C-alpha positions in Angstrom: 77.1 81.7 63.8 79.2 84.2 66.7 79.6 80.4 68.5 81.1 79.8 65.6 83.7 82.5 65.5 84.1 81.9 69.2 85.7 78.3 69.3 88.9 79.3 67.2 89.4 82.3 70.1 88.2 79.9 73.0 90.4 77.1 72.3 93.4 79.4 71.1 93.2 81.0 74.7 93.2 77.8 75.8 96.9 77.5 74.4 98.4 79.5 76.6 99.6 79.4 80.3 99.6 82.0 83.2 100.2 82.6 86.8 98.2 84.0 88.2 98.8 86.9 90.3 101.9 86.3 92.6 103.3 88.7 94.3 106.8 90.3 93.7 108.0 92.3 96.5 106.0 95.0 98.9 102.8 96.0 97.7 103.7 94.4 94.3 102.9 92.3 92.1 103.5 90.1 88.9 101.6 88.2 86.2 102.9 86.0 83.9 101.6 84.6 80.4 103.1 82.4 77.7 101.9 81.0 75.0 102.0 77.2 73.4 104.2 76.9 70.4 103.2 80.5 68.7 99.7 80.3 68.2 99.0 82.9 70.5 100.2 85.9 69.9 101.6 88.9 72.6 99.5 91.2 72.3 96.2 88.8 73.6 98.4 87.9 76.1 99.3 91.5 77.2 95.3 92.5 76.9 94.4 89.2 79.2 97.3 89.6 81.8 96.2 93.5 82.2 91.9 92.3 82.2 93.0 90.2 85.6 95.2 92.5 86.9 92.8 94.8 86.6 90.4 92.6 87.7 92.8 91.9 90.8 93.1 95.5 92.1 89.1 96.0 91.4 88.3 93.7 93.9 90.6 95.6 96.1 88.7 98.8 95.6 91.8 99.7 94.1 93.1 101.2 90.9 95.7 99.5 89.0 99.8 100.5 88.3 101.8 99.7 85.8 105.8 99.1 87.0 106.6 97.4 84.1 105.8 95.3 81.0 107.9 92.7 79.2 106.7 91.3 75.7 108.4 88.4 73.7 106.7 88.0 70.4 107.1 84.1 68.7 109.4 83.9 65.8 112.6 82.6 64.7 114.3 82.7 67.9 111.9 82.6 71.0 109.2 79.4 69.6 106.2 81.4 71.7 105.3 84.3 73.3 105.2 85.7 76.5 104.3 89.2 78.2 104.9 89.7 81.9 103.5 92.6 84.0 105.0 93.5 87.1 101.9 96.3 89.1 101.2 97.9 92.0 97.2 98.4 93.4 96.8 102.0 93.9 94.1 103.6 96.6 92.3 105.4 94.2 
């Protein structure tokens, strides 16, 4: 039963594109995720972006500090959702 519920989630996450962690100035980074055709919500993209950013900082024994976030929910004027977060990794 659980596998049946996971299949749609895996399918939907497969429709997202993401940049990975990109250096964005001195000691700052950006992650950009976008949904494909409105099938992925901006909320789901935001969660994935923060998970990736947290993992990136944790690997360096540091803590995530958000600099900014931009969220675009798919709608009439936008065909797909998009999230970008700018962050830095600070000492714990």
